[in-house]
Structures are given as C-alpha cells and as structure tokens.
C-alpha positions, 0 to 999 in steps of 0.5 A: 814932808814932801817927796822931791819927785813924784812916786812911780807905781809898781807891783811887788814880786818878791824880796831878796836879802832884805834890801832888794825888792823885785818890782814889776812896772806898769809897762811889764818891765821888772826891776830891782829896787832898794828897800831902805827897811831891813825889817820883816815888813810884816803887814805891809810888804808880804804878798806878791801883787801888793802895789808899791810906790818908788822914788828915783835914787839920785845919782850920788846915792846909787850904792850899789849902782844897780838900784835906780829906785827906792821903795817908799810906800806899799799899799797892802790894803786897798786905799791904805798906804804904808811908808816903809822908809824908816830913814824918813822917820827922823825928818818927820819927828823933827817936823813934829818938834818944830811945828809943835804938832804933839802936845807932849812936845809942844814945850820942847826946843831942839838943841842937836841931832845925833848926840852920843850918849850912853856907852855905845849909842847915839840918840836921835835928838837932844831937846830942852824941855822944862829947863832940862835936857830931853834925850829923844829916840825915834822909831818907825812903826809899820807893823799892824795887827787889828788897830795896833801899831807894833814895834819892832817887826823883827828882833832888835837888840839895838832897839832894846839897848837904846831903851836901856841907855835912855833909862840911864839918862834919868839917873843924871836928872835928865829927861828921856823919851821915845817917839814912835812915828806910825807910817800908816793911817789905819792904826789907833794906838801903839804897843811893844811887839811881844810876840816878835821880840819878848825881850824888847817888851820887857825892857820897854815896860821897865823903862816906862815904869822907870820914867822914860816917856813914850809918845806916838804920832800917826802919819798919813802917806800920800802920793806927794809926801808923808803928812803928820796926822794925830798923836796916838796913845802908847800902851805897855800892854794890850788891854 
C-alpha cells in the first residue's frame, strides 16, 4: 500500500486529548498534527524526541481545520518504524485477501465490506471460503513487548463485543475469523494483551476455543508505504 505523497519527518513533542500530537519540524517550527489512533500508543509513541512521519491532510478531509498533517508512522527504535494509522489496516487486509498473501485466506473471495452482523456491529469483510460465508474482523497491532505484538493497547469494550458477535456467526453454520495487521517489523507473534484488558483476553480465548479463527500478517512500514511481509502465529497464551 503506497502513500499518496511523500511523508514529512518531524519529532514528537507531546500528545493531548488522544487525537492531537505536537510535532517539531526540521526547521524548528512546532505544529499540531492529527493522530488517527485514539489508543495509548504504547511502545510506539510515548517518549518526547521520537521521530515521526506525517502525511499532508487533503483539504476535503481537514476536520477540524487546524490539522494540516496526520501522523502516519513513528520510529521508537532506530531503524524500526511503526504504522500508527489504524484506518489503513482494512486497506492492508484487503490487499492480503485479494493478493492471497496469507495461506489461510488464499481460498477466500471477497463478497462485501462493512457488513452489518449481530445486534449492533458491523464486520469489516464478508468473504466466501469453502462454500461458506466467512465474517472477518480486522484489528491493527502496534503495541510490542519483547517479540510479541499485543492487542489491544487500551481497554476496548468494542473489540470484545466484536469477538462475541463473531462467535454467534458460528451458531448459524458460518465461518468467523479475526485478522491482526501488525504494523511493525520487530514482532514475531501476536497475543491478547491480558495486562491491559483482561476481559478481552478471556473473550478471545473463549472465541478461539469455540471455533473463531485468528490470523496475523506482519507489515513493514517504509517511507513510501506499508508493505505486507509474512504471516505470523497468533497465540492465546504466552508460552
């Protein structure tokens, strides 16, 4: 997935109200940029001085108007970039599906996006696989501890509800899965973040035991775009 324009480098100063990030540009000017990620951004945007990379916000998307730039990537470790824009996870997931980049989804075909399911949710993708409907939910992973990519990085009732809704799909004879898009290249497997959201961990393990499938794809953030790399193992427990 390519960016529409070259990214602009800067330095992280501080964050306010989840969506506002103060960035110092190379010429010393400080600007407020939009953070598309409302999470805690643990292990990717915590320390002042962290390099960040911005994309210009198109005029039609400037809401509120004060944001001229959006934070797309950070570099918390020299040489390791993290894609912090969760809104791009679905575009990456669609690329994985269409290009058959994950072996577990190679036999799936895309039917629709943003399909209503359950009581009050929408699933990111409806696929067909093995003659059955496959409801696929996509989550972006940026939080890392040691070699593990962890989700979520903040308590998320919405993420837990999505898993519970996926379980209900199985009762109708359909298939259900979650696809983690890992937006950093220093992760080797994915785990539920029990320390951050214990309830999500419980719901995740229950869903997996009940038949919900879990896949992960590692993505390499580069100056020109986000490039799918390799499938990763998804674990229910750290062993």
